[in-house]
C-alpha positions in Angstrom: 7.0 -19.6 -6.0 8.6 -16.5 -4.9 7.7 -14.1 -1.8 8.4 -10.2 -1.2 7.8 -8.6 2.4 6.7 -4.9 2.2 6.0 -2.4 4.6 2.9 0.0 3.7 1.8 3.0 5.1 -1.5 4.6 4.4 -1.9 8.3 4.2 -5.4 9.4 6.2 -7.7 9.6 3.2 -6.4 5.8 2.2 -7.1 4.3 5.7 -10.7 2.7 4.7 -9.7 2.0 1.4 -9.5 -1.9 0.9 -5.9 -1.7 -0.9 -4.6 -5.0 0.0 -7.9 -6.8 -1.1 -8.0 -4.9 -4.3 -4.3 -6.4 -5.0 -5.3 -9.7 -4.2 -7.8 -9.5 -6.5 -6.0 -7.5 -9.4 -3.0 -9.3 -9.5 -2.0 -13.0 -9.4 -0.6 -12.7 -5.8 -1.2 -14.0 -2.5 -1.6 -11.5 0.2 -0.5 -12.0 3.7 -0.6 -9.5 6.6 2.3 -10.3 8.7 1.8 -7.2 11.2 -0.3 -4.2 11.2 -1.3 -1.0 13.3 -4.1 1.0 12.1 -6.2 3.6 13.8 -8.7 6.2 12.4 -5.8 8.7 11.3 -2.8 6.4 10.4 -1.9 2.9 9.6 0.5 0.8 8.5 0.9 -3.0 7.6 3.7 -5.5 7.0 2.6 -7.5 4.2 3.9 -10.5 2.5 3.4 -10.9 -1.3 3.7 -14.5 -2.6 3.4 -15.3 -6.5 5.5 -14.9 -10.0 8.3 -12.5 -9.5 6.8 -10.4 -12.2 3.2 -10.4 -10.7 4.8 -9.2 -7.3 6.5 -6.4 -9.0 3.1 -5.2 -11.0 1.5 -5.7 -7.6 3.9 -3.4 -5.7 3.3 -1.1 -8.4 -0.4 -1.0 -8.2 0.2 -0.7 -4.5 1.9 2.8 -5.1 -0.6 3.6 -7.9 -3.4 3.2 -5.2 -1.3 5.9 -3.4 -0.1 4.3 -0.4 3.8 4.3 0.2 5.5 1.2 0.0 8.9 0.4 1.4 10.8 -3.0 0.8 11.5 -5.0 4.1 13.6 -7.5 2.3 15.0 -5.9 -0.9 15.1 -8.9 -3.2 12.1 -11.3 -4.2 12.9 -14.8 -2.5 12.5 -17.7 -4.1 
């Protein structure tokens, strides 16, 4: 299995959306929250995604499509 760590920033209108839960259900990846700071107006999460490399890439694109900002913490997928 491969893993990738990403930093997700939530705009105010996305704070209450269960984006991480949805990604875990929609893609064949394991989501693991490593750090987070969420308030009523802003939020960020350091998230580890584990699974097949192609599925991880699909999940990252899925996060972006849901309107959150995704920045890699580790540039490459680690196997």
